[in-house]
C-alpha positions as CSV (number, residue, x, y, z in Angstrom):
1,X,-49.5,3.0,5.7
2,X,-50.8,-0.2,7.1
3,X,-49.2,-2.5,9.5
4,X,-49.3,-5.2,6.8
5,X,-46.9,-3.2,4.6
6,X,-44.3,-2.8,7.4
7,X,-44.6,-6.5,8.2
8,X,-44.0,-7.4,4.6
9,X,-40.9,-5.1,4.4
10,X,-39.5,-6.5,7.6
11,X,-39.9,-10.1,6.4
12,X,-38.2,-9.2,3.1
13,X,-35.3,-7.5,4.9
14,X,-34.9,-10.5,7.3
15,X,-34.9,-12.9,4.4
16,X,-32.2,-10.9,2.5
17,X,-30.1,-10.5,5.6
18,X,-30.3,-14.2,6.2
19,X,-29.2,-14.9,2.6
20,X,-26.3,-12.5,2.9
21,X,-25.2,-14.0,6.2
22,X,-25.3,-17.5,4.8
23,X,-23.2,-16.3,1.8
24,X,-20.5,-14.8,4.2
25,X,-20.4,-17.9,6.4
26,X,-19.9,-20.2,3.4
27,X,-17.4,-17.8,1.7
28,X,-15.4,-17.5,4.9
29,X,-15.0,-21.3,5.1
30,X,-13.6,-21.4,1.5
31,X,-10.4,-19.7,2.5
32,X,-7.5,-21.9,3.7
33,X,-5.6,-20.0,6.3
34,X,-2.4,-22.0,5.6
35,X,-2.2,-20.5,2.1
36,X,-2.5,-16.9,3.3
37,X,0.7,-14.9,3.4
38,X,1.5,-13.9,7.0
39,X,4.4,-11.9,8.6
40,X,5.4,-11.9,12.2
41,X,4.9,-8.6,13.9
42,X,8.6,-8.6,15.1
43,X,9.8,-9.2,11.5
44,X,7.7,-6.4,10.2
45,X,8.9,-4.0,12.8
46,X,12.5,-4.9,12.2
47,X,12.1,-4.3,8.4
48,X,10.5,-1.0,9.1
49,X,13.2,0.1,11.5
50,X,15.9,-1.0,9.0
51,X,14.2,1.1,6.3
52,X,14.0,4.1,8.7
53,X,17.7,3.8,9.4
54,X,18.5,3.8,5.7
55,X,16.3,6.8,5.0
56,X,17.9,8.8,7.9
57,X,21.3,7.9,6.6
58,X,20.7,8.8,3.0
59,X,18.4,11.8,3.3
60,X,21.3,14.3,3.8
61,X,19.3,17.1,2.1
62,X,16.5,16.7,4.6
63,X,13.9,16.6,1.8
64,X,10.3,15.9,2.8
65,X,9.7,13.6,-0.2
66,X,11.6,10.2,-0.3
67,X,11.7,7.6,-3.1
68,X,13.3,4.3,-2.3
69,X,14.3,2.4,-5.5
70,X,14.4,-1.4,-5.3
71,X,17.2,-2.3,-7.8
72,X,16.9,-6.0,-6.9
73,X,13.4,-6.4,-8.4
74,X,10.0,-5.2,-7.5
75,X,8.3,-6.4,-4.4
76,X,5.1,-5.4,-2.7
77,X,6.7,-6.0,0.7
78,X,9.6,-3.6,-0.2
79,X,7.1,-0.9,-1.3
80,X,5.1,-1.3,1.9
81,X,8.3,-1.2,4.1
82,X,9.3,2.1,2.4
83,X,5.8,3.5,2.8
84,X,5.6,2.5,6.5
85,X,9.1,3.9,7.3
86,X,8.4,7.3,5.7
87,X,5.1,7.4,7.5
88,X,6.9,6.8,10.8
89,X,9.4,9.5,10.0
90,X,6.6,12.0,9.0
91,X,7.8,12.2,5.4
92,X,6.1,11.8,2.1
93,X,6.9,9.1,-0.4
94,X,5.9,7.8,-3.8
95,X,6.4,4.2,-2.6
96,X,3.4,2.2,-1.7
97,X,1.4,-0.7,-2.9
98,X,-1.9,-0.9,-4.7
99,X,-3.4,-3.5,-7.0
100,X,-3.1,-0.9,-9.8
101,X,-0.3,1.5,-10.6
102,X,0.0,4.9,-12.3
103,X,1.3,4.1,-15.8
104,X,5.1,4.6,-15.9
105,X,5.4,4.8,-12.1
106,X,5.4,1.0,-11.6
107,X,8.5,0.5,-13.8
108,X,10.3,3.5,-12.3
109,X,11.2,1.8,-9.0
110,X,13.7,-0.5,-10.6
111,X,15.4,2.2,-12.8
112,X,18.8,3.0,-11.3
113,X,19.1,6.3,-13.2
114,X,15.5,7.2,-12.1
115,X,14.9,8.8,-15.5
116,X,11.3,7.4,-15.6
117,X,10.6,8.7,-12.2
118,X,12.1,12.1,-13.1
119,X,9.7,12.2,-16.1
120,X,6.8,11.3,-13.9
121,X,7.7,14.0,-11.4
122,X,7.8,16.6,-14.2
123,X,4.4,15.5,-15.4
124,X,3.0,16.3,-12.0
125,X,5.1,19.5,-11.4
126,X,7.2,18.2,-8.6
127,X,10.7,19.6,-8.5
128,X,13.3,16.8,-8.6
129,X,15.5,18.8,-6.2
130,X,12.9,18.3,-3.5
131,X,13.0,14.6,-3.7
132,X,15.6,12.3,-2.2
133,X,16.2,9.1,-4.3
134,X,17.6,6.2,-2.3
135,X,18.9,3.2,-4.2
136,X,18.6,-0.1,-2.3
């Protein structure tokens, strides 16, 4: 291998890296920070603590799997609060937020009788008696 080859590769990589860096700088300036959704840390901690208290109160069976149903309508923030609270309590949950959802599971969180969630649990061989359902 000649020095010419390495010099050519280095120039190509430098050029591509410069293009990528320019793309990121321009792209970063396209975002308006005022339009981004932000939550104060204090508010987030209060919501998580409130959810922890609810879980401690309602989990009388001391199950390791908790599902918090939001009967007031679906919200990503509610799902995240439930997920963070169970994580803090070292429990498992089916609550969480993702840009996609497992079929019937998305609709199950607003079902007061949790029949859809029960069917989902059966599909994945999870005993319903090992899950605490909390309606909020």
